[in-house]
C-alpha angles and dihedrals in degrees: 000000000000118000131198090250089059091054090048089052093053092047092049091049091051095047095040098041097217143052091244096053093041091051091054090049093051094042091241133123116256089244092053092049092048089050091050092051092048090048091055092048090051091051092051097036089228137107110240104180135032107229120214096039120117111237095028113255129209128223121234089269090048092052091051091054091044090056089052091050092050091051101039106037097062089053091047092049093047091050093048090050090049091050091050090051090048090051090052092045094244093122136025147096127262117198113191133188128180119216090185089068089228122176118264090231089086101034103047097059088052091052091048088054090050090053090054089059095039108029092167093060118092113215123203128182110210103209093171091064096054099107097060112356102157094092087059089063090056097046093045098247092112133040104189134023127191113208142152089210108082110198114177107231128173112255096024128106120209129207124187109229107180146319125248139177121252116227136190110242119207144146113291091245095051114123091238094054112115096021112141090223130003115220127210091252090057089065096055106118094012124125104245116208113209143157116271095257133111112291088233087071096052118089092207088068103033098042105029118015103034097046087054092044090238127145124194117240092244139357120217123181137211128174100226137052090231092057093047090052092047092051090048091049089053091054094250094130144305129280135201108224140156110270092225091059095053106028093106092063091041090056090049090057094238092125139014127227138205128190119259094194089241129122125199133196126220115218135189118219125193136161109275092242091057094062090082093056107104095218093050091051090046092050092051089049092051093048094046091047094055120134101238089109087072093055106037 
């Protein structure tokens, strides 16, 4: 019954003091503004303004609507401005989780670069969602997930970021250290260190061990890459990890690696409606344009 334009008309009449001045302010003719006011009065069945008074005066009903306009319109205008800034990428919030359990040494510099381009965008890394973050994209608690495990899900858009080799990480003195390529049979009897997720989601099982009908001697889990690497360095087992996520400890000599002959792909997943947000597209571009290809 009452539209935003009606409230703007009442506010303009109040602040301008006359139909003529309010019409100029609203870029309307005086006749069109008078017709709009009469239309609103007819809808409500109430007189809102007393014509002929200078400055224009409102009735009791008009003052009630004016109070509503004074309260509501600033909030409407602020919200519309915020939406425009969101559409342009000037404002927003980007919540990221990484299912690949990658080290923050690579991700955080990328996010700092994103903030330089979009200073009005708040960026959060949800570490607690790292084991299975895809549901967070569907319930709205996350905006972007990095994962090597592409699972086609309605409502999600997927972007391939980059390829990387998988390596077996172990203590430098481990018998498998220095092998050109570790075979499935080499892992029979070994303690395999993995993330606490279903084996169906781990390439070491689905692409190496199970096709060869090989089972490790024992499976031990840890939730973070850092802990898996530390356990491997202490001689507690071996772990299959992306080289790009562990290369800093490899360079330091804390662990040794051998090729598994496997290659993985890191993907970015985001709700379909987020693909049009400039800062989401920019973040995906930064992550996909990373320089790990030069060092793998």
